[in-house]
Chimera marker file (.cmm) of the C-alpha trace (Angstrom):
<marker_set name="trace">
<marker id="1" x="80.414" y="-44.689" z="46.944" r="1" g="1" b="0" radius="0.5"/>
<marker id="2" x="76.645" y="-44.669" z="45.457" r="1" g="1" b="0" radius="0.5"/>
<marker id="3" x="74.434" y="-47.337" z="46.560" r="1" g="1" b="0" radius="0.5"/>
<marker id="4" x="71.434" y="-46.825" z="44.563" r="1" g="1" b="0" radius="0.5"/>
<marker id="5" x="70.004" y="-43.781" z="42.067" r="1" g="1" b="0" radius="0.5"/>
<marker id="6" x="66.593" y="-41.851" z="42.349" r="1" g="1" b="0" radius="0.5"/>
<marker id="7" x="64.278" y="-41.265" z="39.725" r="1" g="1" b="0" radius="0.5"/>
<marker id="8" x="65.671" y="-37.628" z="39.727" r="1" g="1" b="0" radius="0.5"/>
<marker id="9" x="69.056" y="-38.886" z="38.959" r="1" g="1" b="0" radius="0.5"/>
<marker id="10" x="70.454" y="-38.069" z="42.252" r="1" g="1" b="0" radius="0.5"/>
<marker id="11" x="72.440" y="-40.587" z="43.888" r="1" g="1" b="0" radius="0.5"/>
<marker id="12" x="71.984" y="-41.809" z="47.374" r="1" g="1" b="0" radius="0.5"/>
<marker id="13" x="75.027" y="-42.632" z="49.471" r="1" g="1" b="0" radius="0.5"/>
<marker id="14" x="75.514" y="-45.011" z="52.403" r="1" g="1" b="0" radius="0.5"/>
<marker id="15" x="76.224" y="-42.147" z="54.482" r="1" g="1" b="0" radius="0.5"/>
<marker id="16" x="72.784" y="-40.438" z="53.659" r="1" g="1" b="0" radius="0.5"/>
<marker id="17" x="71.140" y="-43.794" z="54.416" r="1" g="1" b="0" radius="0.5"/>
<marker id="18" x="72.904" y="-44.067" z="57.864" r="1" g="1" b="0" radius="0.5"/>
<marker id="19" x="71.976" y="-40.428" z="58.548" r="1" g="1" b="0" radius="0.5"/>
<marker id="20" x="68.361" y="-41.072" z="57.777" r="1" g="1" b="0" radius="0.5"/>
<marker id="21" x="68.417" y="-44.273" z="59.777" r="1" g="1" b="0" radius="0.5"/>
<marker id="22" x="69.740" y="-42.538" z="62.999" r="1" g="1" b="0" radius="0.5"/>
<marker id="23" x="67.173" y="-39.506" z="62.522" r="1" g="1" b="0" radius="0.5"/>
<marker id="24" x="64.278" y="-41.940" z="62.349" r="1" g="1" b="0" radius="0.5"/>
<marker id="25" x="65.936" y="-43.742" z="65.285" r="1" g="1" b="0" radius="0.5"/>
<marker id="26" x="65.929" y="-40.636" z="67.397" r="1" g="1" b="0" radius="0.5"/>
<marker id="27" x="62.918" y="-39.032" z="66.557" r="1" g="1" b="0" radius="0.5"/>
<marker id="28" x="60.777" y="-42.250" z="67.111" r="1" g="1" b="0" radius="0.5"/>
<marker id="29" x="61.082" y="-42.265" z="71.169" r="1" g="1" b="0" radius="0.5"/>
<marker id="30" x="60.457" y="-38.412" z="71.026" r="1" g="1" b="0" radius="0.5"/>
<marker id="31" x="57.031" y="-39.072" z="69.553" r="1" g="1" b="0" radius="0.5"/>
<marker id="32" x="56.414" y="-42.056" z="71.680" r="1" g="1" b="0" radius="0.5"/>
<marker id="33" x="56.936" y="-39.956" z="75.030" r="1" g="1" b="0" radius="0.5"/>
<marker id="34" x="55.039" y="-37.004" z="74.185" r="1" g="1" b="0" radius="0.5"/>
<marker id="35" x="52.017" y="-39.149" z="72.692" r="1" g="1" b="0" radius="0.5"/>
<marker id="36" x="52.117" y="-41.111" z="75.858" r="1" g="1" b="0" radius="0.5"/>
<marker id="37" x="53.083" y="-38.823" z="78.797" r="1" g="1" b="0" radius="0.5"/>
<marker id="38" x="51.965" y="-35.440" z="77.474" r="1" g="1" b="0" radius="0.5"/>
<marker id="39" x="48.725" y="-36.137" z="75.328" r="1" g="1" b="0" radius="0.5"/>
<marker id="40" x="47.306" y="-38.935" z="77.414" r="1" g="1" b="0" radius="0.5"/>
<marker id="41" x="46.977" y="-36.664" z="80.952" r="1" g="1" b="0" radius="0.5"/>
<marker id="42" x="45.621" y="-34.027" z="78.689" r="1" g="1" b="0" radius="0.5"/>
<marker id="43" x="42.853" y="-36.325" z="77.076" r="1" g="1" b="0" radius="0.5"/>
<marker id="44" x="41.980" y="-37.774" z="80.558" r="1" g="1" b="0" radius="0.5"/>
<marker id="45" x="41.629" y="-34.326" z="81.926" r="1" g="1" b="0" radius="0.5"/>
<marker id="46" x="39.494" y="-33.176" z="79.179" r="1" g="1" b="0" radius="0.5"/>
<marker id="47" x="37.218" y="-36.386" z="78.562" r="1" g="1" b="0" radius="0.5"/>
<marker id="48" x="36.369" y="-37.272" z="82.167" r="1" g="1" b="0" radius="0.5"/>
<marker id="49" x="34.641" y="-35.481" z="84.934" r="1" g="1" b="0" radius="0.5"/>
<marker id="50" x="37.042" y="-36.567" z="87.496" r="1" g="1" b="0" radius="0.5"/>
<marker id="51" x="40.446" y="-34.468" z="87.134" r="1" g="1" b="0" radius="0.5"/>
<marker id="52" x="42.419" y="-36.216" z="89.976" r="1" g="1" b="0" radius="0.5"/>
<marker id="53" x="45.397" y="-38.519" z="88.932" r="1" g="1" b="0" radius="0.5"/>
<marker id="54" x="45.416" y="-41.993" z="90.027" r="1" g="1" b="0" radius="0.5"/>
<marker id="55" x="41.456" y="-42.550" z="90.136" r="1" g="1" b="0" radius="0.5"/>
<marker id="56" x="40.565" y="-45.740" z="88.586" r="1" g="1" b="0" radius="0.5"/>
<marker id="57" x="37.442" y="-45.384" z="86.511" r="1" g="1" b="0" radius="0.5"/>
<marker id="58" x="34.674" y="-47.705" z="87.563" r="1" g="1" b="0" radius="0.5"/>
<marker id="59" x="31.020" y="-47.656" z="87.311" r="1" g="1" b="0" radius="0.5"/>
<marker id="60" x="28.976" y="-47.210" z="90.630" r="1" g="1" b="0" radius="0.5"/>
<marker id="61" x="27.207" y="-50.140" z="91.892" r="1" g="1" b="0" radius="0.5"/>
<link id1="1" id2="2" r="1" g="1" b="0" radius="0.2"/>
<link id1="2" id2="3" r="1" g="1" b="0" radius="0.2"/>
<link id1="3" id2="4" r="1" g="1" b="0" radius="0.2"/>
<link id1="4" id2="5" r="1" g="1" b="0" radius="0.2"/>
<link id1="5" id2="6" r="1" g="1" b="0" radius="0.2"/>
<link id1="6" id2="7" r="1" g="1" b="0" radius="0.2"/>
<link id1="7" id2="8" r="1" g="1" b="0" radius="0.2"/>
<link id1="8" id2="9" r="1" g="1" b="0" radius="0.2"/>
<link id1="9" id2="10" r="1" g="1" b="0" radius="0.2"/>
<link id1="10" id2="11" r="1" g="1" b="0" radius="0.2"/>
<link id1="11" id2="12" r="1" g="1" b="0" radius="0.2"/>
<link id1="12" id2="13" r="1" g="1" b="0" radius="0.2"/>
<link id1="13" id2="14" r="1" g="1" b="0" radius="0.2"/>
<link id1="14" id2="15" r="1" g="1" b="0" radius="0.2"/>
<link id1="15" id2="16" r="1" g="1" b="0" radius="0.2"/>
<link id1="16" id2="17" r="1" g="1" b="0" radius="0.2"/>
<link id1="17" id2="18" r="1" g="1" b="0" radius="0.2"/>
<link id1="18" id2="19" r="1" g="1" b="0" radius="0.2"/>
<link id1="19" id2="20" r="1" g="1" b="0" radius="0.2"/>
<link id1="20" id2="21" r="1" g="1" b="0" radius="0.2"/>
<link id1="21" id2="22" r="1" g="1" b="0" radius="0.2"/>
<link id1="22" id2="23" r="1" g="1" b="0" radius="0.2"/>
<link id1="23" id2="24" r="1" g="1" b="0" radius="0.2"/>
<link id1="24" id2="25" r="1" g="1" b="0" radius="0.2"/>
<link id1="25" id2="26" r="1" g="1" b="0" radius="0.2"/>
<link id1="26" id2="27" r="1" g="1" b="0" radius="0.2"/>
<link id1="27" id2="28" r="1" g="1" b="0" radius="0.2"/>
<link id1="28" id2="29" r="1" g="1" b="0" radius="0.2"/>
<link id1="29" id2="30" r="1" g="1" b="0" radius="0.2"/>
<link id1="30" id2="31" r="1" g="1" b="0" radius="0.2"/>
<link id1="31" id2="32" r="1" g="1" b="0" radius="0.2"/>
<link id1="32" id2="33" r="1" g="1" b="0" radius="0.2"/>
<link id1="33" id2="34" r="1" g="1" b="0" radius="0.2"/>
<link id1="34" id2="35" r="1" g="1" b="0" radius="0.2"/>
<link id1="35" id2="36" r="1" g="1" b="0" radius="0.2"/>
<link id1="36" id2="37" r="1" g="1" b="0" radius="0.2"/>
<link id1="37" id2="38" r="1" g="1" b="0" radius="0.2"/>
<link id1="38" id2="39" r="1" g="1" b="0" radius="0.2"/>
<link id1="39" id2="40" r="1" g="1" b="0" radius="0.2"/>
<link id1="40" id2="41" r="1" g="1" b="0" radius="0.2"/>
<link id1="41" id2="42" r="1" g="1" b="0" radius="0.2"/>
<link id1="42" id2="43" r="1" g="1" b="0" radius="0.2"/>
<link id1="43" id2="44" r="1" g="1" b="0" radius="0.2"/>
<link id1="44" id2="45" r="1" g="1" b="0" radius="0.2"/>
<link id1="45" id2="46" r="1" g="1" b="0" radius="0.2"/>
<link id1="46" id2="47" r="1" g="1" b="0" radius="0.2"/>
<link id1="47" id2="48" r="1" g="1" b="0" radius="0.2"/>
<link id1="48" id2="49" r="1" g="1" b="0" radius="0.2"/>
<link id1="49" id2="50" r="1" g="1" b="0" radius="0.2"/>
<link id1="50" id2="51" r="1" g="1" b="0" radius="0.2"/>
<link id1="51" id2="52" r="1" g="1" b="0" radius="0.2"/>
<link id1="52" id2="53" r="1" g="1" b="0" radius="0.2"/>
<link id1="53" id2="54" r="1" g="1" b="0" radius="0.2"/>
<link id1="54" id2="55" r="1" g="1" b="0" radius="0.2"/>
<link id1="55" id2="56" r="1" g="1" b="0" radius="0.2"/>
<link id1="56" id2="57" r="1" g="1" b="0" radius="0.2"/>
<link id1="57" id2="58" r="1" g="1" b="0" radius="0.2"/>
<link id1="58" id2="59" r="1" g="1" b="0" radius="0.2"/>
<link id1="59" id2="60" r="1" g="1" b="0" radius="0.2"/>
<link id1="60" id2="61" r="1" g="1" b="0" radius="0.2"/>
</marker_set>
């Protein structure tokens, strides 16, 4: 059952729409985890002089 047609003349099926929705649903958490837990510590290690985890960044009084 075709739900709509594209400019190229191909039809988009409900199965295709559901497949894309499930792919997008599965890919988004992976991107979020990599950005938060992989690149976050890497950027902190590269952009700061203190390389110890758990250090709170404060200014000296």
